[in-house]
C-alpha positions as CSV (number, residue, x, y, z in Angstrom):
1,X,0.0,0.0,0.0
2,X,1.3,3.5,-0.9
3,X,2.3,5.9,1.8
4,X,-0.1,8.9,2.6
5,X,1.2,12.3,3.8
6,X,-1.0,14.5,6.0
7,X,-0.2,18.3,6.4
8,X,-1.9,20.2,9.1
9,X,-2.6,23.9,8.9
10,X,-3.9,25.0,12.3
11,X,-5.3,28.4,11.6
12,X,-8.9,29.4,11.3
13,X,-10.8,32.8,11.1
14,X,-13.2,31.6,13.8
15,X,-13.4,28.6,16.1
16,X,-16.7,26.6,15.4
17,X,-18.5,25.7,18.7
18,X,-18.8,22.0,17.8
19,X,-15.1,21.6,16.7
20,X,-12.5,19.7,18.8
21,X,-9.8,19.7,16.0
22,X,-6.4,21.4,16.6
23,X,-7.5,24.9,15.2
24,X,-6.4,28.3,16.4
25,X,-7.3,31.9,15.7
26,X,-4.4,34.3,15.3
27,X,-4.1,37.9,14.4
28,X,-1.3,37.2,11.9
29,X,0.7,34.3,10.5
30,X,4.4,34.4,9.4
31,X,4.1,32.4,6.2
32,X,7.8,32.2,5.7
33,X,8.4,30.7,9.1
34,X,5.7,28.2,8.6
35,X,7.1,27.2,5.2
36,X,10.5,26.6,6.7
37,X,9.0,24.6,9.5
38,X,6.7,22.4,7.5
39,X,9.5,21.7,4.9
40,X,12.0,20.7,7.7
41,X,9.4,18.5,9.4
42,X,8.5,16.9,6.0
43,X,12.3,16.1,5.5
44,X,12.4,14.4,8.9
45,X,9.4,12.2,7.9
46,X,11.0,11.4,4.6
47,X,14.2,10.3,6.3
48,X,12.2,8.1,8.6
49,X,10.0,6.4,5.8
50,X,12.6,6.1,3.2
51,X,11.8,6.7,-0.4
52,X,8.5,5.1,-1.1
53,X,5.5,5.6,-3.4
54,X,3.3,8.3,-2.2
55,X,-0.4,7.8,-3.0
56,X,-2.0,10.8,-1.5
57,X,-1.5,14.1,0.2
58,X,-4.2,15.7,2.5
59,X,-4.2,19.3,3.7
60,X,-6.3,19.3,6.7
61,X,-7.0,21.8,9.4
62,X,-7.9,24.3,10.8
63,X,-8.7,25.9,7.5
64,X,-6.1,24.9,4.8
65,X,-7.9,27.0,2.2
66,X,-6.4,30.0,4.0
67,X,-2.9,28.9,3.0
68,X,-1.3,30.9,0.3
69,X,-1.3,28.8,-2.9
70,X,2.4,29.3,-3.3
71,X,3.0,27.7,0.1
72,X,0.9,24.7,-1.1
73,X,2.7,24.5,-4.3
74,X,6.1,24.6,-2.4
75,X,5.0,21.7,-0.2
76,X,3.7,19.6,-3.0
77,X,7.0,20.2,-4.9
78,X,9.2,19.3,-2.0
79,X,7.1,16.1,-1.5
80,X,7.8,15.0,-5.0
81,X,11.5,15.3,-4.2
82,X,11.3,13.1,-1.1
83,X,8.9,10.4,-2.4
84,X,7.8,8.9,-5.8
85,X,4.4,10.1,-6.7
86,X,1.8,7.4,-7.7
87,X,0.7,8.2,-11.3
88,X,-2.8,9.0,-10.0
89,X,-1.8,10.7,-6.7
90,X,-4.7,12.3,-4.9
91,X,-4.0,15.6,-3.5
92,X,-6.8,16.9,-1.3
93,X,-7.3,20.3,0.4
94,X,-10.0,21.0,2.9
95,X,-11.8,24.3,2.3
96,X,-14.4,26.6,3.7
97,X,-16.9,28.1,1.4
98,X,-16.3,31.9,2.1
99,X,-15.9,33.9,-1.1
100,X,-12.4,35.0,0.0
101,X,-11.3,31.4,0.0
102,X,-13.2,30.3,-3.0
103,X,-11.3,32.9,-5.1
104,X,-8.1,30.9,-4.3
105,X,-9.4,27.8,-5.9
106,X,-7.9,28.4,-9.4
107,X,-4.5,29.0,-7.9
108,X,-4.6,26.0,-5.7
109,X,-5.5,23.8,-8.7
110,X,-2.5,25.2,-10.5
111,X,-0.5,24.3,-7.5
112,X,-1.4,20.7,-7.8
113,X,-4.5,20.2,-5.7
114,X,-6.9,17.9,-7.6
115,X,-9.5,17.2,-4.9
116,X,-11.2,19.5,-2.3
117,X,-13.3,18.7,0.7
118,X,-15.7,21.6,1.1
119,X,-17.2,22.2,4.6
120,X,-20.7,23.3,3.7
121,X,-22.1,21.9,6.9
122,X,-25.7,22.9,6.1
123,X,-27.8,24.3,3.4
124,X,-30.0,26.2,6.0
125,X,-28.9,29.7,7.1
126,X,-30.4,29.2,10.6
127,X,-28.5,26.0,11.1
128,X,-25.3,27.6,9.8
129,X,-25.8,30.3,12.4
130,X,-26.2,27.8,15.2
131,X,-23.1,25.9,14.0
132,X,-21.2,29.1,14.2
133,X,-20.2,29.2,10.5
134,X,-19.0,32.4,8.8
135,X,-20.9,31.8,5.5
136,X,-24.5,31.5,4.5
137,X,-26.1,28.9,2.3
138,X,-26.0,30.9,-1.0
139,X,-22.3,31.6,-0.4
140,X,-21.7,27.9,0.1
141,X,-23.4,26.9,-2.9
142,X,-21.5,29.6,-5.0
143,X,-18.2,28.3,-3.6
144,X,-19.2,24.7,-4.6
145,X,-19.9,25.9,-8.0
146,X,-16.3,27.5,-8.3
147,X,-14.8,24.3,-6.8
148,X,-16.5,22.1,-9.3
149,X,-15.0,24.2,-12.1
150,X,-11.5,24.0,-10.9
151,X,-11.0,20.5,-9.3
152,X,-11.4,17.2,-10.9
153,X,-12.9,15.7,-7.6
154,X,-15.1,17.5,-5.0
155,X,-16.5,16.3,-1.7
156,X,-18.9,18.1,0.5
157,X,-19.5,17.9,4.3
158,X,-22.8,18.2,6.1
159,X,-23.8,17.9,9.6
160,X,-27.2,16.4,10.5
161,X,-29.2,15.2,13.4
162,X,-29.2,18.7,14.7
163,X,-31.4,20.1,17.4
164,X,-35.0,20.4,16.2
165,X,-34.3,18.9,12.9
166,X,-37.1,16.6,11.7
167,X,-37.0,13.6,9.3
168,X,-38.6,15.5,6.5
169,X,-36.3,18.5,6.8
170,X,-33.1,16.3,6.6
171,X,-34.6,14.5,3.7
172,X,-35.1,17.7,1.7
173,X,-31.7,19.1,2.6
174,X,-30.0,15.8,1.7
175,X,-31.9,15.5,-1.6
176,X,-30.8,19.1,-2.5
177,X,-27.1,18.1,-1.6
178,X,-27.2,15.1,-3.8
179,X,-28.5,17.1,-6.7
180,X,-25.1,19.0,-6.8
181,X,-23.6,16.0,-8.4
182,X,-20.4,15.6,-6.4
183,X,-18.8,12.2,-6.4
184,X,-18.2,12.2,-2.6
185,X,-20.2,13.3,0.4
186,X,-19.3,13.1,4.2
187,X,-22.4,13.1,6.4
188,X,-21.8,13.5,10.2
189,X,-24.4,13.3,12.9
190,X,-23.8,16.2,15.4
191,X,-21.9,15.0,18.4
192,X,-20.9,16.8,21.6
193,X,-17.3,16.8,22.0
194,X,-15.6,17.4,25.3
195,X,-13.9,20.9,25.6
196,X,-16.0,22.6,23.0
197,X,-18.3,25.5,23.4
198,X,-21.2,23.1,22.5
199,X,-20.2,20.9,25.4
200,X,-20.7,23.8,27.8
201,X,-24.0,24.9,26.1
202,X,-25.3,21.4,26.1
203,X,-24.5,20.8,29.8
204,X,-26.4,24.1,30.5
205,X,-29.4,22.9,28.6
206,X,-29.1,25.5,25.9
207,X,-30.2,22.8,23.3
208,X,-31.1,19.1,23.0
209,X,-30.0,16.5,20.5
210,X,-32.5,14.3,18.8
211,X,-33.6,11.1,20.6
212,X,-31.7,7.9,19.7
213,X,-34.6,6.5,17.8
214,X,-34.8,9.5,15.5
215,X,-31.0,9.6,15.1
216,X,-31.1,6.0,14.0
217,X,-33.9,6.7,11.6
218,X,-32.0,9.6,10.0
219,X,-28.9,7.4,9.7
220,X,-30.9,4.6,7.9
221,X,-32.7,7.2,5.6
222,X,-29.3,8.8,4.8
223,X,-27.8,5.4,3.6
224,X,-30.9,4.7,1.5
225,X,-31.0,8.0,-0.2
226,X,-27.2,8.1,-1.0
227,X,-27.3,4.5,-2.2
228,X,-30.2,5.4,-4.6
229,X,-28.2,8.4,-5.8
230,X,-25.3,6.1,-6.7
231,X,-23.1,7.1,-3.8
232,X,-23.3,4.2,-1.4
233,X,-21.9,4.3,2.2
234,X,-18.4,3.0,2.2
235,X,-17.4,4.1,5.6
236,X,-19.8,5.0,8.5
237,X,-19.9,8.7,7.6
238,X,-18.8,8.7,4.0
239,X,-20.5,8.0,0.8
240,X,-19.0,7.9,-2.7
241,X,-19.6,7.0,-6.3
242,X,-17.6,3.9,-6.9
243,X,-14.1,4.8,-7.7
244,X,-14.3,8.3,-6.0
245,X,-13.7,7.1,-2.4
246,X,-11.1,9.1,-0.4
247,X,-7.9,7.2,-1.2
248,X,-6.1,9.1,1.6
249,X,-8.6,8.1,4.2
250,X,-8.9,4.6,3.0
251,X,-5.2,4.4,3.9
252,X,-6.0,5.2,7.5
253,X,-9.0,2.8,7.6
254,X,-7.1,0.0,5.9
255,X,-4.2,0.5,8.3
256,X,-1.6,1.7,5.9
257,X,1.3,3.9,6.7
258,X,0.9,7.7,6.8
259,X,3.2,10.4,7.8
260,X,1.7,13.4,9.6
261,X,3.5,16.9,9.9
262,X,2.2,20.2,11.2
263,X,0.8,21.2,14.7
264,X,-0.9,18.3,16.4
265,X,-0.7,16.0,13.4
266,X,-0.5,12.3,14.1
267,X,1.3,9.6,11.9
268,X,1.7,5.9,11.8
269,X,4.6,4.6,9.8
270,X,7.0,1.7,10.1
271,X,5.3,0.3,13.2
272,X,5.7,3.7,15.0
273,X,3.0,6.1,16.1
274,X,4.0,9.8,16.0
275,X,2.5,13.1,17.3
276,X,3.4,16.6,16.8
277,X,3.2,19.5,19.3
278,X,-0.3,20.9,19.2
279,X,0.2,24.6,20.0
280,X,1.5,26.3,16.8
281,X,4.1,28.4,18.8
282,X,5.4,25.1,20.5
283,X,5.5,23.4,17.2
284,X,7.6,26.2,15.5
285,X,9.9,26.2,18.5
286,X,10.5,22.5,18.3
287,X,11.2,22.4,14.7
288,X,13.8,25.3,15.1
289,X,15.4,23.4,18.0
290,X,15.3,19.8,16.8
291,X,14.5,19.9,13.1
292,X,11.1,18.3,13.5
293,X,7.8,19.1,15.6
294,X,7.7,15.7,17.2
295,X,6.4,15.5,20.8
296,X,6.0,11.7,20.8
297,X,7.4,8.8,18.8
298,X,6.2,5.5,20.2
299,X,6.8,1.9,18.8
300,X,3.4,0.2,18.4
301,X,3.1,-3.3,20.0
302,X,1.9,-5.9,17.6
303,X,-1.3,-6.5,19.7
304,X,-2.2,-2.8,19.6
305,X,-1.7,-2.7,15.8
306,X,-3.8,-5.6,15.3
307,X,-6.7,-4.2,17.4
308,X,-6.5,-0.8,15.7
309,X,-6.5,-2.5,12.2
310,X,-9.5,-4.5,13.2
311,X,-11.4,-1.6,14.7
312,X,-10.9,0.8,11.8
313,X,-11.5,-1.9,9.2
314,X,-14.9,-2.5,10.7
315,X,-15.9,1.0,9.9
316,X,-15.8,0.2,6.2
317,X,-18.6,-1.3,4.3
318,X,-16.0,-3.8,2.9
319,X,-15.2,-5.0,6.4
320,X,-12.1,-7.0,7.2
321,X,-10.6,-10.3,6.7
322,X,-9.6,-11.6,10.2
323,X,-7.4,-14.4,8.7
324,X,-5.4,-11.9,6.7
325,X,-5.1,-9.5,9.6
326,X,-3.9,-12.4,11.8
327,X,-1.3,-13.3,9.3
328,X,-0.2,-9.7,9.0
329,X,0.4,-9.3,12.7
330,X,1.6,-12.8,13.4
331,X,-1.2,-13.8,15.7
332,X,-4.0,-16.4,15.6
333,X,-7.6,-15.5,14.5
334,X,-8.9,-16.4,18.1
335,X,-6.5,-13.8,19.6
336,X,-8.0,-11.2,17.1
337,X,-11.7,-11.9,17.2
338,X,-14.4,-13.5,19.2
339,X,-15.9,-16.0,16.7
340,X,-18.9,-16.7,18.9
341,X,-19.9,-13.1,19.2
342,X,-19.5,-12.7,15.5
343,X,-21.8,-15.6,15.0
344,X,-24.4,-14.2,17.4
345,X,-24.3,-10.8,15.6
346,X,-24.5,-12.4,12.3
347,X,-27.8,-14.2,13.3
348,X,-29.1,-10.8,14.7
349,X,-28.3,-9.1,11.4
350,X,-25.7,-6.8,12.6
351,X,-22.8,-8.3,10.6
352,X,-22.4,-10.4,7.5
353,X,-19.6,-13.0,6.6
354,X,-18.7,-13.7,3.0
355,X,-15.5,-15.2,1.5
356,X,-13.7,-15.0,4.9
357,X,-14.6,-11.2,5.4
358,X,-16.7,-9.8,8.2
359,X,-18.6,-6.6,7.5
360,X,-21.0,-4.5,9.5
361,X,-24.4,-4.1,8.1
362,X,-26.4,-0.8,8.0
363,X,-28.2,-2.1,11.1
364,X,-24.9,-2.8,12.9
365,X,-23.4,0.6,11.9
366,X,-26.0,2.4,14.1
367,X,-24.4,0.7,17.2
368,X,-20.9,0.4,15.7
369,X,-18.9,1.3,18.9
370,X,-20.6,-1.2,21.0
371,X,-20.4,-3.9,18.3
372,X,-16.6,-3.4,17.9
373,X,-16.0,-3.5,21.6
374,X,-17.8,-7.0,21.7
375,X,-16.2,-8.4,18.5
376,X,-12.5,-7.7,19.3
377,X,-11.1,-10.7,21.3
378,X,-10.9,-10.0,25.0
379,X,-7.4,-11.4,24.9
380,X,-6.4,-8.8,22.4
381,X,-7.8,-5.9,24.3
382,X,-6.1,-6.9,27.5
383,X,-2.6,-7.5,25.9
384,X,0.1,-5.1,26.9
């Protein structure tokens, strides 16, 4: 499997109340300093991985569409010097749909970006205000139109199961979104993450989330509608036209190697987990002092790798092959999965088995976390 490269740009114009990502608001950004730091951090990772085929680059954030296109181009050019680009390399940049950022799309495409993930989040102005977004629905649609003109592949993000949202309202909103014709769509149910402003508001009773039964109904309806539109679910929150799945994210979920640079970036390569300093200023200082932004570099025990590979693989509609995973990590199948529990959940309609693969059904995806916790072998979870 090809290597993937993740580049984190930590800056935003505003912190969204639901967001627990490593994002920061700053009055000014020294672009030259950031270019030097990211290039040095990238060189460190290239030394660690060796020269390999690079299948994808993902600029995440934060708000990467605030990056100067020249900086994006410089990072892509340097990556091409460190690694061998796959002939069909996927280069994705996350974008917010403000008019200021949309105007950069042509230059970003020229820089080498061939896929964008556009954070529309909603097509309803009131919902966008609740979510703390800086754009309105018409601005988002206009940005999408610009993106579709400049990038070969476009994905959009939407958040549903919002407070007060009915089944018919989400059905209408999703129908509109599918009509835009993008080949990929990420659909996330609103969750309350610790440390966010929404966590405080929710605790104070400022709003309520939909009941579990309604949330389950919305999830099932979402899968039915995307499947009918030719974009079936391929991961619990992601839907794509066949062939337009996010190759970068598939590397994560199939437990391939990925290098991560930039503040707070995680990586997993050559049996080692890596993490960078989260605070931008600490990251810059670390790179200046050490030549990289690393705060932790930890060898991954075989049992931990096997458990992670199994849990992430079960998020995918394609599922996992326990026997293949057992061979990969030099353990036995009973050490990896509880066959009796899999048999029980198959009878209950939560999982299927075919040609040695175990896959979670749509019904099972609704309770995925509980299901995974029960399927992974207790001996694996208890291993040091």
